[in-house]
C-alpha positions in Angstrom: -34.2 70.3 21.9 -31.4 69.3 19.5 -32.3 67.9 16.0 -30.7 64.9 14.4 -28.4 67.0 12.2 -26.9 68.9 15.1 -24.2 66.1 15.3 -23.7 65.1 11.6 -20.3 63.7 12.2 -21.6 61.3 14.9 -24.4 60.1 12.6 -22.0 59.6 9.8 -19.6 57.7 12.0 -22.5 55.5 13.2 -23.4 54.7 9.6 -19.8 53.9 8.7 -19.5 51.7 11.8 -22.7 49.8 11.0 -21.6 49.4 7.3 -18.3 47.9 8.4 -20.0 45.6 10.8 -22.3 44.4 8.0 -19.3 43.9 5.6 -17.3 42.0 8.2 -20.2 39.9 9.2 -20.9 39.1 5.6 -17.3 38.1 5.0 -17.3 35.9 8.1 -20.5 34.3 6.8 -19.0 33.7 3.4 -15.9 32.2 5.0 -18.1 30.0 7.0 -19.9 28.8 3.9 -16.6 28.2 2.1 -15.1 26.2 4.9 -14.5 22.6 3.8 -15.2 20.2 6.6 -12.9 17.1 7.0 -12.1 14.4 9.5 -9.5 16.5 11.3 -12.4 18.5 13.0 -13.5 17.4 16.4 -17.0 16.0 17.1 -18.0 19.2 18.9 -16.9 21.3 16.0 -18.8 19.1 13.6 -21.9 19.2 15.8 -21.8 23.0 15.9 -21.8 23.0 12.1 -24.6 20.5 12.0 -26.8 22.4 14.3 -26.1 26.1 13.5 -24.6 26.4 10.0 -26.8 28.5 7.7 -25.5 26.6 4.7 -27.6 23.4 4.1 -24.7 21.7 2.2 -22.4 22.3 5.1 -24.9 20.8 7.5 -25.2 17.7 5.3 -21.4 17.4 5.2 -21.2 17.7 9.0 -24.0 15.0 9.3 -22.1 12.6 7.1 -18.8 13.2 9.0 -20.5 12.6 12.3 -22.0 9.3 11.0 -18.7 8.2 9.6 -16.6 9.0 12.7 -19.0 8.2 15.5 -19.7 4.5 15.2 -23.0 5.3 16.9 -26.1 3.1 16.9 -28.2 2.8 13.7 -30.9 4.9 15.3 -28.5 7.7 16.0 -27.2 7.6 12.4 -30.7 7.5 11.1 -31.5 10.6 13.1 -28.4 12.5 12.0 -29.2 12.0 8.4 -32.9 12.8 8.6 -34.0 15.4 6.0 -30.5 15.3 4.4 -31.5 13.5 1.3 -32.6 16.6 -0.7 -31.5 17.7 -4.1 -29.8 16.0 -7.1 -26.3 16.1 -5.6 -24.6 12.6 -5.3 -24.5 13.1 -1.6 -28.3 12.8 -1.6 -27.7 9.3 -3.0 -25.3 8.6 -0.1 -27.9 9.7 2.4 -30.5 7.4 0.9 -28.1 4.5 0.9 -27.2 5.1 4.5 -30.9 5.4 5.4 -31.6 2.0 3.7 -28.7 0.4 5.6 -29.7 1.8 9.0 -33.4 0.9 8.4 -32.3 -2.7 7.7 -30.2 -2.8 10.9 -33.2 -1.5 12.8 -35.3 -4.4 11.5 -37.3 -2.4 9.0 -36.8 -4.4 5.8 -40.0 -2.9 4.2 -38.7 0.6 5.0 -35.2 -0.2 3.8 -36.7 -1.3 0.5 -38.5 2.0 0.2 -35.2 3.8 0.4 -33.5 1.4 -2.0 -36.3 2.0 -4.5 -36.1 5.8 -4.0 -32.3 5.6 -4.6 -32.8 3.6 -7.8 -35.5 6.0 -9.0 -33.6 9.2 -8.4 -30.1 8.1 -9.2 -30.3 5.2 -11.7 -26.9 5.8 -13.3 -24.9 6.7 -10.2 -22.3 4.1 -8.9 -23.8 5.0 -5.4 -26.9 3.1 -6.6 -25.0 -0.2 -7.2 -26.1 -1.6 -3.9 -29.7 -0.8 -4.7 -29.5 -2.8 -7.9 -28.0 -5.7 -6.0 -30.6 -5.7 -3.2 -33.5 -5.2 -5.6 -32.0 -7.9 -7.8 -32.9 -10.6 -5.2 -36.4 -10.5 -6.7 -35.6 -9.4 -10.2 -32.3 -10.8 -11.8 -32.4 -8.0 -14.5 -31.3 -5.5 -11.8 -28.1 -7.4 -11.2 -27.4 -7.9 -14.9 -27.8 -4.2 -15.4 -25.3 -3.1 -12.7 -22.8 -5.7 -14.0 -23.0 -3.8 -17.3 -23.0 -0.3 -15.9 -20.2 -0.7 -13.3 -18.6 -4.1 -13.7 -15.8 -3.6 -11.1 -18.1 -2.3 -8.3 -18.2 -4.7 -5.3 -22.0 -5.1 -5.8 -21.4 -6.3 -9.3 -18.8 -8.8 -8.1 -21.2 -10.1 -5.4 -23.9 -10.5 -8.1 -21.5 -12.3 -10.4 -20.5 -14.8 -7.8 -24.2 -15.7 -7.3 -25.2 -15.6 -10.9 -24.7 -19.2 -11.9 -28.0 -21.0 -12.4 -29.8 -17.7 -12.8 -28.9 -16.9 -16.4 -28.7 -18.9 -19.7 -24.8 -18.7 -19.9 -23.6 -20.7 -16.9 -20.1 -19.1 -17.1 -21.1 -15.4 -17.3 -20.5 -14.8 -13.6 -17.1 -16.5 -13.5 -15.8 -14.7 -16.6 -17.0 -11.4 -15.1 -15.0 -12.1 -11.9 -11.9 -13.1 -13.9 -12.0 -9.7 -15.7 -13.0 -7.5 -12.8 -12.6 -9.2 -9.5 -9.9 -11.8 -9.3 -9.4 -11.4 -5.6 -13.1 -11.2 -4.7 -13.9 -13.6 -1.8 -15.0 -17.0 -3.2 -13.7 -16.2 -6.8 -10.6 -18.4 -6.6 -12.5 -21.6 -5.8 -14.9 -20.8 -8.6 -12.0 -20.4 -11.1 -10.6 -23.8 -10.2 -13.9 -25.5 -10.4 -14.7 -23.9 -13.8 -11.2 -24.9 -15.1 -12.0 -28.5 -14.3 -15.3 -28.2 -16.1 -13.5 -26.7 -19.2 -11.1 -29.7 -19.4 -11.2 -31.1 -22.9 -13.3 -28.3 -24.3 -10.9 -27.0 -26.9 -13.4 -24.5 -28.3 -13.2 -22.5 -25.0 -9.6 -21.3 -25.6 -10.4 -17.6 -24.8 -12.3 -18.6 -21.6 -9.4 -20.8 -20.4 -6.9 -18.0 -21.0 -9.0 -15.6 -19.0 -9.2 -18.1 -16.1 -5.5 -18.9 -16.4 -4.7 -15.2 -16.2 -6.8 -14.9 -13.0 -5.2 -17.9 -11.3 -1.7 -16.6 -12.2 -2.6 -13.2 -10.7 -3.5 -15.1 -7.5 -0.1 -16.7 -7.5 -0.9 -20.3 -8.6 1.0 -20.6 -11.9 0.7 -24.4 -11.9 -3.1 -24.3 -11.7 -3.1 -21.6 -14.5 -1.0 -23.8 -16.7 -3.2 -26.9 -16.1 -6.2 -24.8 -17.0 -4.7 -23.8 -20.3 -3.3 -27.2 -21.6 -1.1 -25.3 -24.1 0.9 -22.0 -24.2 -1.4 -19.0 -24.2 -1.6 -16.7 -27.3 -1.1 -13.5 -25.3 2.4 -12.7 -24.1 1.2 -10.9 -21.0 -0.5 -14.1 -19.8 2.5 -16.2 -20.6 4.8 -13.9 -18.6 2.4 -13.8 -15.6 2.2 -17.6 -15.4 6.0 -17.9 -15.7 6.5 -15.2 -13.0 4.2 -17.2 -10.7 5.8 -20.5 -11.4 9.2 -19.1 -10.5 8.1 -18.9 -6.9 7.5 -22.6 -6.7 9.6 -25.8 -6.5 12.2 -27.0 -9.1 9.5 -28.6 -11.3 7.7 -25.3 -11.5 10.9 -23.4 -12.3 11.7 -25.8 -15.1 8.2 -25.2 -16.5 8.7 -21.5 -16.2 11.9 -21.7 -18.2 10.0 -23.6 -21.0 7.3 -21.0 -21.1 9.7 -18.1 -21.2 11.7 -19.6 -24.1 8.5 -20.0 -26.1 7.6 -16.4 -25.2 11.0 -15.3 -26.7 10.3 -17.2 -29.9 6.7 -16.2 -30.4 6.9 -12.5 -29.2 10.6 -11.5 -29.4 9.9 -7.7 -29.5 7.3 -7.5 -26.7 8.0 -5.8 -23.4 7.0 -9.1 -21.8 9.9 -10.9 -23.5 12.4 -8.3 -22.0 10.8 -8.8 -18.6 10.9 -12.6 -19.1 14.5 -12.5 -20.0 15.3 -10.8 -16.7 13.2 -13.5 -14.9 15.0 -16.3 -16.7 18.4 -14.8 -15.7 17.4 -15.0 -12.1 17.1 -18.8 -12.6 20.2 -19.5 -14.6 23.3 -18.0 -16.2 23.2 -18.1 -19.9 26.1 -19.4 -21.8 27.6 -17.6 -24.8 25.8 -20.1 -27.2 22.5 -19.6 -25.4 22.8 -15.8 -25.6 23.6 -16.1 -29.3 20.6 -18.4 -29.8 18.1 -15.7 -28.6 16.1 -13.7 -31.1 18.0 -10.6 -32.3 15.8 -8.2 -30.3 16.9 -9.8 -27.0 20.5 -10.6 -27.7 22.0 -7.2 -26.5 19.9 -7.1 -23.4 20.9 -10.6 -22.6 24.6 -9.8 -23.0 24.3 -6.8 -20.6 22.6 -8.8 -18.0 24.8 -11.8 -18.3 27.8 -9.5 -18.1 26.6 -8.0 -14.9 26.0 -11.4 -13.4 29.5 -12.5 -14.3 31.0 -9.5 -12.6 29.4 -10.5 -9.3 32.0 -13.3 -9.2 34.7 -12.1 -11.6 36.3 -8.7 -11.0 36.9 -7.2 -14.5 36.2 -3.7 -15.9 33.4 -3.2 -13.4 32.2 0.2 -14.9 32.0 -0.9 -18.5 28.5 -1.4 -19.8 26.5 0.0 -16.9 25.9 3.4 -18.6 23.8 1.6 -21.3 21.2 0.3 -18.9 21.0 2.7 -16.0 17.2 3.0 -16.2 16.7 -0.7 -15.7 15.4 -1.3 -12.2 16.1 -5.0 -12.5 19.8 -4.2 -12.7 20.2 -1.6 -10.0 20.7 -4.3 -7.4 23.4 -5.9 -9.5 25.3 -2.6 -9.6 24.8 -2.2 -5.8 26.1 -5.7 -5.3 29.4 -4.8 -6.9 29.6 -1.7 -4.7 28.7 -3.7 -1.6 31.5 -6.1 -2.2 34.0 -3.3 -2.5 32.7 -1.8 0.7 33.1 -5.1 2.6 36.6 -5.3 1.3 37.1 -1.7 2.6 38.3 -0.8 -0.9 36.9 2.8 -0.5 38.2 4.1 -3.8 36.6 1.4 -5.8 33.4 1.6 -3.9 33.3 5.4 -4.4 33.9 5.0 -8.2 31.1 2.5 -8.5 28.6 4.6 -6.5 29.5 7.8 -8.3 29.1 6.1 -11.7 25.5 5.5 -10.9 24.4 8.9 -9.8 22.2 10.7 -12.3 19.1 12.8 -12.7 15.8 11.3 -11.7 17.2 8.3 -10.0 14.5 6.8 -7.7 14.8 8.2 -4.2 15.0 4.8 -2.6 18.2 4.2 -4.6 19.6 7.7 -4.3 19.5 7.8 -0.5 21.5 4.6 -0.3 24.2 6.0 -2.6 24.4 9.3 -0.6 24.8 7.6 2.8 27.6 5.3 1.6 29.4 8.2 -0.1 29.3 9.9 3.2 30.6 6.9 5.1 33.4 6.4 2.5 34.6 10.0 3.1 34.4 9.4 6.8 36.5 6.2 6.5 39.1 8.2 4.4 39.4 10.7 7.2 37.4 13.5 5.5 34.9 14.1 8.3 33.8 17.6 7.2 32.9 16.3 3.7 31.2 13.3 5.2 29.1 15.4 7.5 28.0 17.7 4.7 26.8 14.7 2.6 24.8 13.4 5.6 23.3 16.8 6.4 22.2 17.2 2.8 20.8 13.6 2.9 18.7 14.4 6.0 17.4 17.7 4.8 16.3 16.6 1.4 14.9 13.1 1.9 12.1 11.5 4.0 12.8 9.3 7.0 14.4 5.9 6.1 17.0 3.5 7.2 19.7 5.7 5.6 18.5 9.0 7.0 18.4 7.4 10.5 22.0 6.2 10.1 23.0 9.7 8.9 21.4 11.2 12.1 23.3 8.7 14.2 26.6 9.3 12.5 26.2 13.0 13.0 25.3 12.5 16.7 22.0 14.4 16.2 19.8 12.0 18.1 19.7 9.4 20.9 17.7 6.4 19.7 14.8 6.0 22.0 14.3 2.9 24.2 12.2 0.3 22.3 10.7 -1.0 25.5 9.1 1.3 28.1 9.2 0.4 31.8 5.9 2.3 32.4 3.8 1.8 29.3 0.8 3.7 30.8 2.8 7.0 30.6 3.4 6.7 26.9 1.5 9.1 24.6 0.9 8.1 21.0 -0.6 10.4 18.4 -1.3 8.9 14.9 -1.1 11.1 11.8 -4.0 13.3 10.9 -6.2 13.0 7.8 -4.8 14.2 4.4 -6.5 14.8 1.1 -6.7 12.0 -1.5 -6.1 14.1 -4.7 -7.9 11.7 -7.1 -8.8 13.0 -10.6 -12.4 12.4 -9.7 -14.1 15.1 -7.6 -16.8 12.9 -6.2 -14.2 10.4 -4.9 -12.3 13.2 -3.3 -15.4 14.5 -1.6 -16.4 11.1 -0.3 -12.8 10.7 1.1 -13.0 14.1 2.8 -16.3 13.2 4.4 -14.8 10.1 6.0 -16.7 7.8 3.6 -13.6 5.7 2.7 -15.6 2.5 1.8 -18.0 4.4 -0.5 -15.0 6.4 -2.0 -13.3 3.0 -2.8 -16.4 1.5 -4.3 -17.0 4.6 -6.5 -13.3 4.8 -7.6 -13.3 1.1 -8.4 -16.6 1.4 -10.4 -15.2 4.2 -12.4 -11.6 3.3 -13.1 -10.6 -0.2 -12.1 -9.9 -3.2 -14.3 -8.2 -6.4 -13.1 -7.2 -7.2 -16.7 -5.6 -3.8 -17.6 -4.1 -2.1 -14.6 -1.0 -0.8 -16.4 -2.7 2.3 -17.8 -3.0 4.0 -14.4 -0.5 6.8 -14.0 1.5 7.3 -10.8 -1.0 9.7 -9.2 -4.0 7.5 -9.7 -2.1 4.3 -8.6 -1.2 6.2 -5.4 -4.9 7.0 -5.0 -5.9 3.3 -5.5 -3.2 2.2 -3.0 -4.4 4.6 -0.3 -8.1 3.6 -0.8 -7.2 0.0 -0.5 -5.3 0.6 2.8 -8.2 2.7 4.1 -10.8 -0.2 3.6 -8.5 -2.8 5.0 -6.8 -4.2 1.9 -3.3 -3.2 3.1 -1.8 -6.4 1.6 -2.4 -5.1 -2.0 -2.2 -1.4 -1.1 1.3 -1.5 0.5 2.5 -3.8 -2.3 1.5 -1.2 -4.8 3.3 1.5 -2.8 6.4 -0.6 -2.7 6.4 -0.8 -6.5 5.8 2.9 -6.8 8.9 3.6 -4.7 11.0 2.8 -7.8 9.2 5.5 -9.8 11.6 8.4 -10.5 9.5 11.6 -10.0 6.7 13.1 -8.0 4.2 15.7 -9.3 5.1 18.0 -6.4 6.2 18.0 -2.8 2.6 17.5 -1.6 2.4 14.2 -3.5 5.8 13.3 -2.1 4.5 13.9 1.5 1.5 11.8 1.0 3.4 9.0 -0.7 5.7 8.8 2.3 3.0 8.9 4.9 0.9 6.3 3.1 3.6 3.7 3.3 3.3 3.7 7.1 -0.4 3.3 8.0 -1.6 3.0 11.6 -3.6 -0.2 11.5 -5.1 -2.2 14.4 -4.2 0.6 16.8 -6.4 -0.7 19.7 -4.7 -4.1 19.6 -1.3 -2.4 19.2 -2.0 -0.2 22.2 -3.1 -3.2 24.3 0.0 -5.2 23.3 2.2 -2.2 24.3 0.5 -2.1 27.7 1.0 -5.8 28.2 4.7 -6.0 27.0 6.1 -2.5 27.1 7.3 -2.8 23.5 6.8 0.5 21.7 3.9 0.7 19.3 6.2 2.0 16.6 8.3 -1.2 16.7 5.2 -3.4 16.6 3.9 -1.4 13.6 7.2 -1.5 11.8 7.4 -5.3 12.0 3.7 -5.9 11.2 4.1 -3.6 8.2 7.0 -5.7 6.8 5.9 -9.1 7.9 2.3 -9.2 6.8 1.4 -5.8 5.4 -1.1 -5.7 8.3 -3.0 -8.8 6.9 -4.0 -11.0 9.9 -4.8 -14.1 7.8 -1.4 -14.4 6.1 0.4 -17.7 6.6 3.9 -18.2 5.1 5.1 -21.4 3.3 7.2 -22.1 6.5 4.1 -21.9 8.7 4.5 -18.4 10.2 1.1 -16.9 11.0 -0.6 -13.5 11.3 0.4 -9.8 11.7 3.8 -10.5 13.2 4.3 -13.8 11.3 4.9 -15.9 14.4 5.8 -19.6 14.3 3.5 -21.7 16.5 6.5 -23.1 18.4 7.8 -19.6 19.1 4.4 -18.6 20.3 4.2 -21.5 22.8 7.1 -20.1 24.7 5.0 -17.2 25.8 1.5 -18.8 26.3 -0.2 -21.8 27.7 1.0 -25.2 26.3 -2.5 -26.0 25.0 -2.3 -23.0 22.7 -3.3 -23.8 19.1 -1.6 -22.1 16.1 -4.9 -21.1 14.5 -5.4 -18.5 17.2 -2.4 -16.6 15.9 -4.6 -15.2 13.1 -6.4 -13.1 15.8 -4.7 -9.7 15.8 -4.8 -9.1 19.5 -3.3 -12.5 20.4 -0.6 -12.2 17.6 0.5 -8.7 18.6 0.7 -9.5 22.3 2.8 -12.7 21.8 4.9 -10.8 19.2 5.4 -8.1 21.8 6.6 -10.7 24.4 9.0 -12.2 21.9 10.4 -8.8 21.1 10.7 -7.9 24.8 12.8 -11.1 25.3 15.0 -10.2 22.3 15.4 -6.6 23.5 16.6 -8.0 26.9 19.0 -10.5 25.2 20.6 -7.9 23.0 20.4 -5.0 25.5 18.1 -3.0 23.2 20.4 -3.1 20.1 17.9 -2.7 17.2 20.2 -4.3 14.6 20.7 -7.4 16.6 17.0 -7.6 17.8 15.6 -7.4 14.3 18.1 -9.7 12.7 17.3 -12.2 15.5 13.5 -11.8 14.9 14.1 -12.9 11.3 16.9 -15.4 11.5 17.0 -16.5 15.2 19.2 -15.4 18.1 21.6 -18.4 17.9 22.4 -17.7 14.2 22.8 -14.0 14.9 25.2 -14.8 17.7 27.3 -16.8 15.3 27.6 -13.6 13.1 28.4 -11.3 16.1 31.6 -9.2 15.9 32.9 -5.9 17.3 31.8 -4.4 14.0 28.1 -4.8 15.0 28.7 -2.1 17.6 31.3 0.1 15.9 30.1 0.0 12.2 26.6 -1.6 12.3 25.9 -0.5 8.7 28.9 -2.6 7.5 27.9 -5.5 9.8 24.5 -5.7 8.3 25.9 -5.8 4.8 28.0 -8.8 5.9 25.0 -10.9 6.9 25.2 -14.0 4.7 21.4 -14.4 4.4 20.1 -11.9 1.8 16.6 -12.1 3.3 17.8 -11.1 6.8 20.1 -8.4 5.4 17.2 -6.8 3.6 14.7 -7.4 6.4 16.8 -5.8 9.1 17.4 -2.6 7.1 13.7 -2.4 5.9 12.2 -2.7 9.4 14.7 -0.2 10.8 13.6 2.2 8.1 9.9 1.5 8.9 10.7 2.1 12.6 12.4 5.4 12.0 9.5 6.5 9.8 7.0 5.7 12.6 9.2 7.4 15.1 9.3 10.6 13.0 5.7 11.1 11.9 5.9 14.9 11.6 8.4 14.9 8.7 7.2 16.9 5.7 8.7 18.0 2.4 6.2 20.9 2.5 3.0 21.7 4.2 0.2 19.4 2.9 -2.6 21.4 1.3 -6.2 20.5 2.3 -8.7 20.5 -0.6 
């Protein structure tokens, strides 16, 4: 019989083999523990982690992701989160909050109160507990007053403020809180107006009136803001905001805006608001030499530069002189472009090239730079320098995200065939929205909540920690991008997309990851079920519906224009009646499914009229087919970029290019400046 040492090499090999297995198994286990779950994982993958992961934190993450993504019954959600409320981690507070909400939905108010009390007891200073303060404050007003002090911008605090009148000694405590922290909170505007009426004649409430006037001006009602004040405000920021709002009104409002701006110049000549106010004033009127000379000394030079630029739009003299001094002024970029556009329309290629080249410099905003590059390419093409033109367009495509100008560069190079915008067999069309991407907030808890699919809680937490209606100018580019993305995620795309539009004129990104995310964020996929249904009914591609809804309403169903256009696609009731029963009422256009379907039918008709030409279709959607027909020329087919620039309506000219840029971005969702890192 052989002993164990008769084959020492075999024994040693076995030991080494088992050791390697242990090491590899341990490494796999560590990798499993380190894996960060996110909404890109499938339900089956999340379920596997929830059931079998050895890491309790990972199991809790999986449970929260399943709850966020599933839309299951409250009972199902309650079961998934059972026993997940352990520890001092903020996610335990999330679990308790979810338990309270699901218990209430299941009819267990007493049990829900137990969870709210437990949340308050264990996490008294966490913004996650704000809802507990609000709910418990039904019986004890001190709870609500406390959360308004701790986290004044949290939605629970705003809801408490709206209901506060009559419950505290100061009857205006709630309305002042909303004016500072929640101007757009549902019901706040009506309260502001009512309180302004109550303040009438009470001169000792000057600060309170200024606060309410500032709120009304932010909401776009400059006239109501002015009536609330009774006299010019002491703060230049409020004066400018009211004037900016009044400019959007009728002639009477515009005259009042001019009066306020002139008082702003006298009282605060060196403020940034006075410079911004000067640009606003020059949109309303040209200043004479005497009027420029009469301005405070700090504004005189700026006024001369702007007035000079305005003059050059109609008088051709020394067009390059003076521009170098105010290249960084975003208000004047369009004035410079207007000069170049006029030269392009006159086919004065040398002059156009000179103007465009004079404005190329380091850190120019991308939205301006791509326009310059495209037209420089077209100028070279028109001058017979095809090779040089192609090089410019290739560089444009390779270094910039999808836009109207990159699409036109592709078309000019013959790289693509533009897809049909109406499908004959809609059922065969496959549509894949963009996957989840990280948020990159400076707050780790907000990032974690976003990664776990808890967008609403992430928004509430971010708002509680960082947001102020009164002072929003201190946010840097990165955190403003975070705010915009959070707003869009919770359905406030009206404000979110407006913020992104303003950020488009910033000059730099932190890195290519931020550039990726910024581009993607401008083209969200909202109301996708309704978009898909409209596509099936009309055959109009989802990307076109999304592109128009993005521009027309920023995906806000309740928007109604001053002309009476309603809903996501901004349809006029008379237009809608062409495609629906005669008894149709305009108020139904606020319903996304109805609006998108009728908008799809209207687009289908325009696509048939114009044989699928996207320029003519979109110009007609904005201005009407009969008007576009009067603009029609051979140039619309041979040089559509020049044809668009000849459109006499500035709104339609801008609209056509903007929606075509939206469309190209939705048609090319896989564009990336670099691979997006996942936190």
